[in-house]
ZANUTOR-774774 format. One record per residue (C-alpha): z, y, x; residue in one letter. Coordinates in steps of 0.25 Angstrom, whole numbers, plus 5000, padded with zeros to 4 digits. Example, Ala and Ser with C-alpha at 12.3 -4.5 7.8 and 13.67 -1.06 7.14 Angstrom:
BEGIN
503149825049A 502949965055S 
//
This chain:
BEGIN
515749394995M 514849385007M 514449515006S 515849575006S 516049495019L 514749545026V 514549685021L 515349805027S 516449865019R 516150005024K 515650105014I 514550195020K 514950335019T 513750405025K 512650425015A 511250385021N 509950445017L 509650365005S 511050395000D 510750545001R 509450534994I 509950444983M 511150554981A 510150664980K 509250584970I 510450554962E 510950694962T 509650754957R 509450634947Y 510850664941T 510550814940A 509250784932L 509950684923L 511050774919T 509950884916K 509150784908A 510450734900L 510650874896K 509250884889I 509150744882P 508150794871R 507150844880I 507250724889I 507050634877V 505950724871G 505250724885A 505350564885V 504750554871I 503650654875V 503250574887L 503250444880F 502350494869V 501450544879I 501450414887S 501150334875V 499950424871F 499450414885V 499650254885L 498850244872T 497650324879R 497550234890L 496250164889G 495450044894G 495250104907E 496450044913F 496249904907I 494749894906P 494249784897S 493249694905I 492449584898E 492349484909E 492549364900G 493549304909D 494849234905F 495949184913A 496649064908V 497848994915E 498148844914T 499448784919R 499948644920V 501248594923L 501948644937S 501648524947G 500448474940S 499448414949N 498048474951L 497248374942N 498248404930T 497948544932T 496448534933I 496348444921E 497148544913N 496248664918V 495048584914Q 495648554901K 495848704898V 494448734903A 493848644893G 494748694881I 494248834885L 492748804886K 492848724873S 493548824864R 492948954870F 491348934871P 491249064878E 491949014890V 490948984901K 491648954914N 493048924917I 493548934931V 494848884935T 495748904947K 496848794949I 498048834957G 498548944966S 497849074966S 497049134978E 497749274974V 499149264981P 499649364970T 499349264959E 500149144961P 499649024953L 500348884953P 499548764956M 499648714942D 498848834936M 497348854933G 496748984930I 
//
């Protein structure tokens, strides 16, 4: 209701640059779409061929895109209830560290960071340990 009171009721009759560009694009798109609808078998066949080619290429992608590195590091997240104090978070993180060291003898070191991250793109809550 407020927009009807504030906005003008005049209808724009002069087309600006973006209107003219969009009209040309729409005209060309309509012409291409009309031609494509006249040959549906060719279009569907081309789509199937392209899909088969893409699946073939996808199966040939190798480990060069996702290299396997044997660093021996694991990232484990621990969380406590939101609003828990620092002592509770420290106790739970130490408990998790103890369980990891006792059940997995190959674990040599455990490094824990509690609280928010230094990296601004990785928001971590204060009740989380990594």
